[in-house]
C-alpha positions as CSV (number, residue, x, y, z in Angstrom):
1,M,-8.3,42.3,6.5
2,A,-4.9,40.6,7.1
3,G,-4.8,37.7,9.7
4,G,-3.0,37.6,13.0
5,K,-4.6,38.5,16.7
6,E,-5.4,41.8,17.2
7,T,-4.6,44.4,19.8
8,P,-6.5,45.7,22.3
9,R,-6.5,49.0,20.4
10,Q,-7.9,47.7,17.0
11,K,-10.3,45.8,19.1
12,M,-11.9,49.3,20.5
13,I,-11.6,50.7,16.8
14,G,-14.2,48.0,15.3
15,M,-16.3,48.2,18.1
16,M,-16.5,51.8,17.2
17,Y,-17.2,51.0,13.7
18,L,-20.6,48.8,14.6
19,V,-21.6,51.8,16.9
20,L,-20.9,53.7,14.2
21,T,-23.3,51.9,11.6
22,A,-26.0,51.8,14.3
23,L,-26.0,55.2,14.8
24,L,-26.6,55.8,10.9
25,A,-29.4,53.8,11.0
26,L,-31.0,56.0,13.9
27,Q,-32.8,59.2,13.0
28,V,-30.7,62.2,12.9
29,S,-30.6,64.2,16.0
30,S,-28.8,66.8,17.9
31,A,-27.7,64.3,20.6
32,I,-26.6,61.7,17.7
33,M,-24.7,64.4,16.2
34,E,-22.8,64.9,19.3
35,K,-22.2,61.6,19.8
36,F,-21.0,60.9,15.9
37,K,-18.4,63.5,16.8
38,F,-17.3,62.2,20.2
39,L,-16.7,59.0,18.0
40,D,-14.7,60.4,15.5
41,D,-12.7,62.4,18.1
42,S,-12.0,59.0,20.0
43,L,-10.8,57.5,16.8
44,Q,-8.6,60.4,15.8
45,F,-7.1,59.9,19.3
46,A,-6.8,56.3,19.0
47,N,-5.3,57.1,15.5
48,M,-2.4,59.2,17.1
49,N,-1.4,57.1,19.2
50,A,-1.2,54.3,16.6
51,N,0.9,56.5,14.3
52,N,3.1,57.5,17.2
53,G,3.8,53.9,18.1
54,N,4.8,52.9,14.5
55,I,7.1,55.8,14.7
56,K,8.8,53.7,17.3
57,I,8.8,50.9,15.4
58,E,10.6,52.7,12.8
59,K,13.0,53.9,14.9
60,S,13.8,50.5,16.6
61,I,14.3,48.9,13.3
62,E,17.0,51.6,12.2
63,K,18.9,51.6,15.6
64,V,19.2,47.9,15.5
65,V,20.2,48.0,12.0
66,N,23.2,50.7,12.9
67,E,23.9,48.9,16.4
68,G,24.4,45.6,13.9
69,G,26.8,47.0,11.6
70,N,24.3,47.7,9.1
71,K,24.7,44.4,7.4
72,P,23.1,44.3,3.6
73,N,20.0,42.1,4.5
74,D,19.2,44.1,7.8
75,V,19.4,47.7,5.6
76,A,17.0,46.6,2.8
77,V,14.5,45.5,5.9
78,L,15.1,48.7,7.1
79,Q,14.7,50.3,3.8
80,K,11.3,48.4,3.1
81,A,10.3,49.4,6.8
82,Q,10.7,53.5,5.4
83,L,8.8,52.5,2.0
84,V,5.9,51.1,4.3
85,R,6.0,54.2,6.2
86,K,6.2,56.6,3.5
87,E,2.9,54.8,1.9
88,A,1.1,55.2,5.1
89,S,1.8,59.0,5.4
90,E,0.8,59.5,2.1
91,I,-2.6,57.9,2.5
92,K,-3.0,59.7,5.6
93,E,-2.2,62.8,4.5
94,Y,-4.2,62.5,1.9
95,L,-7.1,61.5,4.2
96,L,-6.3,64.8,6.3
97,K,-7.0,67.3,3.4
98,L,-10.4,65.2,2.4
99,R,-11.6,66.0,5.9
100,E,-10.6,69.3,5.8
101,E,-12.1,69.6,2.5
102,I,-15.3,68.2,3.7
103,I,-15.2,70.7,7.1
104,A,-14.9,74.0,4.6
105,V,-17.8,73.2,2.3
106,T,-20.0,72.5,5.2
107,G,-19.7,75.9,6.7
108,G,-16.3,75.1,8.7
109,Y,-16.3,74.9,12.7
110,E,-19.3,77.0,15.1
111,D,-17.4,79.7,16.0
112,N,-14.4,78.9,14.5
113,D,-13.6,76.6,17.3
114,K,-11.9,73.5,16.3
115,T,-13.1,72.0,19.6
116,K,-16.8,72.9,18.6
117,M,-19.2,71.1,16.9
118,Y,-18.9,71.3,12.9
119,K,-21.7,74.1,11.8
120,G,-23.0,71.7,8.9
121,A,-22.7,68.4,11.2
122,K,-26.0,67.6,9.9
123,E,-25.5,68.6,6.1
124,E,-26.0,65.3,3.8
125,T,-26.7,66.6,0.4
126,Q,-23.4,68.3,0.3
127,I,-21.8,65.3,1.4
128,E,-23.5,63.3,-1.3
129,V,-22.7,65.5,-3.8
130,L,-18.7,65.8,-2.9
131,M,-18.2,61.8,-2.1
132,V,-21.1,60.3,-4.1
133,G,-21.4,62.8,-7.3
134,A,-24.2,63.7,-9.9
135,K,-23.8,60.9,-11.5
136,P,-21.7,57.5,-10.8
137,G,-18.1,57.2,-10.4
138,A,-18.0,61.2,-10.5
139,G,-17.4,61.6,-6.6
140,K,-14.7,61.9,-4.7
141,G,-15.5,58.5,-2.8
142,Y,-14.5,56.9,-5.6
143,K,-11.3,58.3,-5.9
144,L,-10.7,57.4,-1.9
145,K,-11.5,54.0,-2.5
146,E,-9.0,53.3,-5.2
147,E,-6.3,55.5,-3.3
148,I,-6.7,53.3,-0.2
149,N,-7.0,50.0,-1.7
150,K,-3.5,51.2,-3.6
151,F,-1.8,51.8,-0.5
152,C,-2.4,47.9,0.2
153,E,-1.8,46.4,-2.6
154,D,1.9,48.5,-2.5
155,I,2.6,47.3,1.1
156,S,1.9,44.1,0.0
157,K,4.4,44.3,-2.4
158,V,7.0,45.5,-0.1
159,T,6.6,43.0,2.8
160,G,5.8,40.0,0.7
161,K,2.8,39.9,2.7
162,H,-0.6,39.9,1.4
163,Y,-3.2,42.4,2.8
164,D,-6.7,43.0,1.9
165,H,-8.5,45.9,0.3
166,I,-9.8,48.0,3.1
167,A,-12.5,50.0,1.2
168,L,-15.0,47.4,-0.1
169,D,-18.2,47.6,-2.0
170,A,-21.3,46.4,0.3
171,K,-21.3,43.0,-1.8
172,D,-17.9,42.5,-0.8
173,D,-18.3,43.4,3.1
174,K,-18.8,40.8,5.3
175,R,-20.2,43.4,7.9
176,I,-23.1,44.1,5.4
177,S,-26.2,41.5,5.8
178,S,-29.3,44.0,4.5
179,P,-30.0,43.1,0.9
180,E,-30.9,46.5,0.3
181,Q,-27.2,48.0,1.6
182,K,-25.8,45.0,0.0
183,K,-26.5,47.1,-3.6
184,K,-24.4,50.2,-3.1
185,D,-21.0,50.3,-3.6
186,F,-18.2,51.7,-1.3
187,A,-18.8,55.7,-1.8
188,E,-22.8,55.3,-1.6
189,L,-22.6,52.6,1.3
190,N,-20.1,55.3,3.5
191,F,-21.3,58.3,2.1
192,A,-25.0,58.7,0.4
193,Q,-27.6,60.2,2.9
194,T,-25.0,60.6,5.5
195,P,-24.4,63.1,7.7
196,M,-21.4,65.0,7.8
197,V,-20.0,64.4,11.2
198,A,-21.0,60.6,10.2
199,A,-18.7,60.9,7.2
200,M,-16.0,62.4,9.6
201,A,-16.0,59.3,11.6
202,V,-16.2,57.0,8.5
203,I,-13.2,58.5,7.1
204,S,-11.3,58.4,10.6
205,N,-12.3,54.8,10.8
206,L,-10.6,54.0,7.6
207,E,-7.5,55.7,8.3
208,A,-7.6,53.5,11.6
209,E,-7.5,50.3,9.2
210,V,-4.9,52.1,7.3
211,L,-3.0,52.3,10.6
212,K,-3.5,48.8,11.5
213,H,-2.0,47.5,8.1
214,E,0.9,49.5,8.9
215,T,1.4,48.5,12.2
216,D,1.4,44.7,10.9
217,A,3.5,45.2,8.2
218,L,6.2,47.0,10.7
219,A,6.0,44.4,13.1
220,A,6.5,41.5,10.6
221,L,9.5,43.5,9.6
222,S,10.6,44.4,13.0
223,A,10.9,40.6,13.6
224,E,13.0,39.7,10.6
225,V,15.6,41.7,12.1
226,G,14.9,41.0,15.9
227,A,13.9,44.5,16.7
228,T,11.1,43.5,18.6
229,E,10.8,42.0,22.4
230,I,10.2,38.6,22.5
231,K,7.1,37.9,24.1
232,F,6.2,34.1,24.9
233,D,3.0,33.8,23.8
234,Q,2.0,30.3,23.1
235,I,2.1,28.3,25.9
236,I,2.1,24.4,25.4
237,P,1.7,21.3,27.7
238,M,4.3,19.1,26.8
239,Y,5.9,15.5,27.8
240,K,9.1,13.5,27.1
241,A,8.9,9.9,28.1
242,E,11.9,7.6,28.0
243,S,9.8,4.9,26.0
244,K,6.7,5.1,24.5
245,V,6.7,0.8,24.7
246,V,6.8,-0.8,28.0
247,A,6.3,-3.9,29.3
248,A,4.4,-5.2,31.3
249,G,5.4,-5.3,35.2
250,T,8.3,-2.7,34.1
251,K,8.1,1.2,35.3
252,Y,6.9,3.6,33.4
253,T,8.9,7.1,33.1
254,A,7.9,10.7,31.8
255,E,9.3,14.4,32.5
256,L,6.1,16.6,32.0
257,F,6.8,20.4,31.5
258,L,5.5,23.8,29.9
259,G,7.0,24.9,26.6
260,A,6.4,28.2,25.2
261,S,6.8,29.7,21.5
262,S,6.6,33.4,20.5
263,S,4.0,34.4,17.0
264,T,6.5,37.4,16.4
265,L,9.3,35.4,16.0
266,K,10.5,33.7,12.5
267,P,13.6,31.4,13.8
268,S,15.3,29.7,11.2
269,I,15.7,25.8,11.8
270,T,18.8,23.4,10.7
271,V,19.2,19.9,11.6
272,D,22.2,18.8,10.5
273,G,23.1,21.2,8.0
274,R,19.6,20.7,6.4
275,S,17.0,23.7,6.7
276,L,13.5,22.6,8.1
277,Q,10.3,24.7,7.0
278,V,8.9,26.7,9.6
279,D,5.3,27.2,10.3
280,P,3.5,30.4,11.7
281,Q,3.7,28.9,14.8
282,G,7.5,28.8,14.9
283,K,7.8,25.2,14.7
284,G,10.0,23.0,12.6
285,K,9.0,19.7,11.6
286,L,11.9,17.1,11.2
287,E,11.3,13.8,9.1
288,F,13.4,11.5,7.6
289,T,14.2,7.8,6.7
290,A,16.0,6.3,9.4
291,S,19.3,4.1,7.9
292,G,20.9,1.1,9.7
293,G,24.2,0.6,10.6
294,A,26.6,-1.6,13.0
295,Y,23.8,-3.1,15.2
296,D,24.4,-4.3,18.2
297,K,23.9,-8.2,19.5
298,E,20.5,-7.2,20.0
299,G,19.8,-5.9,16.8
300,N,19.6,-1.8,17.5
301,V,22.1,1.3,16.7
302,K,22.0,4.6,18.3
303,K,21.8,7.1,16.3
304,R,22.2,11.3,17.0
305,W,20.9,14.1,15.0
306,T,21.7,18.3,15.7
307,G,19.4,21.2,15.5
308,K,20.2,25.0,15.5
309,I,17.2,27.1,16.1
310,T,18.2,30.5,15.6
311,I,16.3,34.0,16.1
312,K,17.1,37.6,15.8
313,N,17.3,39.1,19.3
314,K,18.1,43.0,19.3
315,G,19.6,42.7,15.7
316,K,21.7,40.2,16.6
317,D,21.5,36.1,15.7
318,T,21.2,33.9,18.6
319,T,21.2,30.1,18.2
320,F,19.9,27.7,20.3
321,V,21.1,24.0,20.0
322,V,19.3,20.5,20.3
323,D,21.1,17.0,20.4
324,G,18.3,14.3,19.5
325,E,19.2,10.9,20.2
326,Y,17.1,7.8,18.8
327,V,17.8,4.3,18.7
328,V,17.2,2.1,14.8
329,A,16.2,-1.4,15.3
330,R,17.2,-3.8,12.7
331,P,14.0,-4.6,10.8
332,V,13.0,-8.4,10.6
333,I,13.3,-9.8,6.9
334,S,10.7,-12.2,6.5
335,V,11.0,-14.6,3.6
336,Q,7.9,-16.6,2.9
337,S,8.7,-20.0,-0.2
338,A,8.2,-23.2,-0.6
339,S,11.8,-23.4,-0.1
340,V,13.8,-21.3,1.8
341,S,17.0,-23.3,3.5
342,A,18.5,-23.7,0.1
343,L,17.6,-22.4,-3.6
344,Y,17.4,-24.7,-6.9
345,K,20.5,-23.4,-9.5
346,N,19.3,-22.5,-12.7
347,C,15.7,-22.1,-11.5
348,G,13.4,-19.6,-11.1
349,N,12.8,-19.5,-7.5
350,E,9.9,-17.4,-5.9
351,L,10.3,-15.6,-3.0
352,N,7.8,-13.4,-1.2
353,I,10.2,-10.9,0.7
354,Q,8.1,-8.8,3.4
355,V,9.5,-6.5,6.0
356,P,6.2,-5.9,9.0
357,A,7.9,-3.0,10.8
358,L,7.7,-0.6,7.5
359,G,4.0,-1.4,6.9
360,S,2.2,0.4,4.0
361,T,5.3,2.3,4.0
362,Y,7.3,-0.6,2.4
363,N,8.5,-0.2,-1.0
364,P,11.0,-2.5,-1.8
365,N,14.1,-3.0,-4.4
366,F,16.2,-6.2,-4.4
367,T,19.6,-6.9,-5.8
368,A,21.9,-9.9,-5.2
369,S,25.4,-11.7,-5.7
370,G,25.4,-14.9,-7.3
371,A,21.6,-14.7,-8.9
372,Q,19.4,-12.9,-11.3
373,V,16.5,-11.1,-9.9
374,I,13.2,-11.0,-11.7
375,R,10.5,-8.5,-10.0
376,G,7.3,-9.7,-9.1
377,A,3.9,-8.2,-10.3
378,Q,2.8,-7.6,-6.3
379,K,5.1,-5.9,-3.5
380,G,7.8,-8.0,-2.0
381,F,7.6,-10.9,-4.5
382,V,10.8,-11.6,-6.5
383,T,12.4,-14.0,-8.3
384,L,15.7,-15.4,-7.9
385,V,17.4,-17.7,-10.6
386,P,20.7,-19.0,-8.7
387,T,24.1,-18.8,-10.9
388,G,26.6,-19.3,-8.3
389,A,27.3,-22.0,-5.2
390,K,25.5,-19.1,-2.8
391,V,23.4,-16.4,-2.8
392,T,23.1,-13.0,-0.9
393,V,19.8,-10.9,-1.4
394,S,20.1,-7.5,-0.3
395,V,16.7,-5.7,0.7
396,S,16.3,-2.0,0.5
397,S,13.0,0.4,0.8
398,N,12.4,4.0,-0.9
399,G,16.2,3.7,-1.4
400,T,17.4,3.0,2.2
401,P,19.3,-0.4,3.0
402,L,17.1,-2.8,5.4
403,G,19.4,-5.6,5.3
404,S,20.6,-8.7,3.7
405,Q,19.4,-12.9,3.7
406,D,22.2,-15.2,2.5
407,F,21.0,-18.6,0.8
408,G,22.6,-21.8,-0.3
409,V,22.4,-23.2,-3.6
410,R,21.5,-26.8,-4.4
411,L,22.0,-28.6,-7.8
412,I,18.3,-29.9,-9.5
413,P,18.0,-33.4,-8.7
414,K,18.3,-36.0,-11.7
415,P,15.0,-37.5,-13.2
416,T,14.6,-41.0,-13.3
417,I,13.8,-42.5,-16.6
418,E,10.4,-45.2,-17.1
419,A,9.3,-46.9,-19.6
420,L,5.4,-47.8,-20.0
421,S,3.7,-49.8,-21.6
422,N,-0.8,-49.1,-21.9
423,G,0.2,-46.4,-19.2
424,A,1.8,-48.8,-16.7
425,P,5.7,-49.1,-15.7
426,V,7.4,-52.1,-17.3
427,N,8.9,-55.0,-14.9
428,E,12.6,-55.3,-16.3
429,K,12.8,-58.2,-14.4
430,T,10.0,-60.4,-15.4
431,G,9.5,-58.6,-18.7
432,M,6.8,-59.1,-21.2
433,A,4.8,-62.1,-23.2
434,A,5.2,-62.5,-26.5
435,P,5.2,-61.2,-29.1
436,G,6.3,-57.7,-26.6
437,P,4.8,-54.5,-26.7
438,R,2.5,-52.6,-29.4
439,S,3.8,-49.6,-27.9
440,I,6.5,-48.1,-25.2
441,T,6.9,-44.1,-24.0
442,M,9.6,-43.1,-22.3
443,K,9.4,-40.7,-19.4
444,A,11.6,-38.6,-17.3
445,V,10.0,-38.4,-14.0
446,P,11.4,-35.4,-11.6
447,D,12.1,-36.1,-8.2
448,D,9.3,-35.1,-5.8
449,G,10.6,-32.9,-3.8
450,F,11.9,-30.5,-6.7
451,K,8.3,-30.8,-8.5
452,T,6.7,-30.1,-5.2
453,F,8.4,-27.0,-5.2
454,L,9.2,-25.6,-8.3
455,P,6.6,-27.5,-10.8
456,K,7.4,-24.5,-13.1
457,D,11.1,-26.2,-13.6
458,A,10.5,-29.3,-13.4
459,R,9.4,-30.4,-16.7
460,Y,11.0,-33.1,-18.3
461,R,10.9,-34.5,-21.7
462,V,12.7,-38.0,-23.2
463,A,13.9,-36.3,-26.9
464,N,15.9,-38.7,-28.4
465,W,16.1,-42.9,-28.1
466,D,16.7,-45.6,-29.7
467,C,14.8,-48.8,-29.6
468,I,16.3,-52.4,-30.5
469,L,15.0,-55.6,-30.7
470,V,17.5,-58.1,-30.1
471,R,17.9,-61.9,-30.3
472,G,20.8,-63.3,-28.4
473,K,23.3,-60.7,-29.3
474,R,22.4,-60.0,-32.8
475,P,19.9,-57.1,-33.6
476,V,16.7,-58.0,-35.1
477,A,15.5,-54.7,-35.9
478,T,16.3,-50.8,-34.7
479,Q,14.4,-47.6,-34.3
480,N,15.3,-44.2,-33.5
481,V,12.3,-42.3,-32.0
482,T,12.3,-38.3,-31.4
483,S,9.0,-38.4,-29.3
484,E,8.4,-39.8,-26.2
485,T,6.1,-42.6,-27.2
486,A,7.2,-45.2,-29.9
487,N,5.0,-47.7,-31.9
488,L,6.8,-51.5,-31.8
489,S,4.0,-53.3,-34.4
490,G,6.7,-54.1,-36.7
491,F,8.6,-55.3,-33.4
492,A,5.7,-57.6,-32.4
493,A,6.0,-59.2,-35.8
494,Q,9.0,-60.1,-35.4
495,A,9.5,-61.0,-31.8
496,Q,10.2,-64.7,-30.6
497,P,10.2,-66.1,-27.2
498,G,13.4,-65.2,-25.5
499,D,14.5,-62.1,-27.3
500,R,14.7,-58.6,-25.5
501,I,14.0,-55.1,-26.3
502,L,16.9,-52.6,-25.6
503,I,16.4,-49.2,-25.0
504,E,19.3,-46.8,-24.9
505,V,18.0,-43.1,-23.9
506,K,20.3,-40.5,-25.8
507,K,18.4,-37.0,-25.2
508,V,16.1,-35.3,-22.4
509,T,15.5,-31.8,-22.4
510,R,14.1,-29.7,-19.3
511,T,12.0,-26.8,-19.9
512,N,12.1,-24.0,-17.1
513,F,9.7,-21.1,-15.8
514,M,10.7,-19.2,-18.8
515,N,9.4,-21.8,-21.0
516,Q,13.0,-22.4,-22.0
517,T,14.3,-25.6,-23.0
518,E,17.7,-27.1,-21.8
519,D,19.5,-30.4,-21.9
520,V,19.7,-32.4,-19.3
521,S,23.1,-34.5,-18.7
522,L,22.1,-38.3,-17.6
523,G,25.3,-40.2,-19.2
524,T,24.1,-43.4,-20.5
525,I,20.9,-44.6,-20.1
526,I,20.4,-48.3,-20.9
527,K,16.9,-50.4,-20.5
528,N,16.0,-54.0,-21.1
529,I,12.9,-55.5,-21.6
530,P,12.9,-59.3,-22.1
531,I,10.2,-61.3,-24.3
532,N,8.9,-64.4,-22.7
């Protein structure tokens, strides 16, 4: 059946159905027949009251629509209510004719008095022939099932709300547990081997279920135009604290109160013009990503939102306004790096930028002025390649700006040039014994601090240099070298005490973090190695 809370009347009808099924399991006697008749009469009386109640709901909807000026949307709701009433009336009329036919084929009333017992109250065979039929599907019970379930489908289409079928086969009826009964279809379950008076009670119960669906549908439509009386049937204890965070030694202050809502209302809720989805309890959930602004000296900015809750009340829109205030705190941007005070120009400065307050929701994006931005493989990791004298990095998460960080930019320190022989630096003051070195290696040595911070950018190479054996002021031999190491065996064969080896460095290169090579401007670099 359709969801929702049952009224006392609907609960009573459900109890009657349980009594009915229990009586069917007992031996048939005159006393039991009277109980079936009493049950049927009680159901008919309850159904009459329910029908009168549904008439009142329809009239209430019509009145509210008329008083509201027959707005197109409200008129459409009224038309739906009238269509529900029409569908329900047709199926109730169908059930009434079926009752009259059953009474007629079983002999009518005793003494032709409608207030007395049916003549064929105990009759089973004629009921089975009429409702089940001599062959499967031939009886009127199958048409009854089709008509009642079609009613459920029709009002579902009219209202847009799903209503379950009423006439069920035993396998689909959760109330039936007996394995033997589970094999029966709807007609067999309700009318096979069933006394006439019990069959009448079954039909009355089906009518009660039809009325239950009709009432529910009309109540839902009534709520759409505000024709229902507002009843706050959901009471919720609530509290509002000044702050969820309290420092030790300070007071915690909160207000406790009761909040009430109505399950019959379908309010529309908006916040700053944006519609919220409303749950079955009439509550709308407000959720948005807070944005920053003009922070005060404590790093906070106060913001507000305005909500509007609108309900239909006696055909008119009634709107309640709610003002909310919240505080946005400036997020702390944490930058982790070997050096964050200043970045090296034209180098890949690797930074790990995190905002701890956002936790797992942190989904950063970085932009920068004065630098190229290269996104890292891990969340928060980024490489900055400064191109100007100052870099400003702006951080956002999921499209919401969080703040920015400024960095100074320092130039790359020049490398020092060293001459090595046998792996050790050559002392230019004391020189080397004749006939001099067999080989010389020229190294460009990076600044220690720069190499520590950015080892991938501190890769230097002496790419071109001249090596000259000089005697007095006259060159004896000259060799141009395009690698770091030069073979000087030819120099050793000619060298004499008092000569010197003059080295002029012409080109030094640096390979950066992207394995790109650039020339390094060092000016003129001269080395003199005396030969003793």
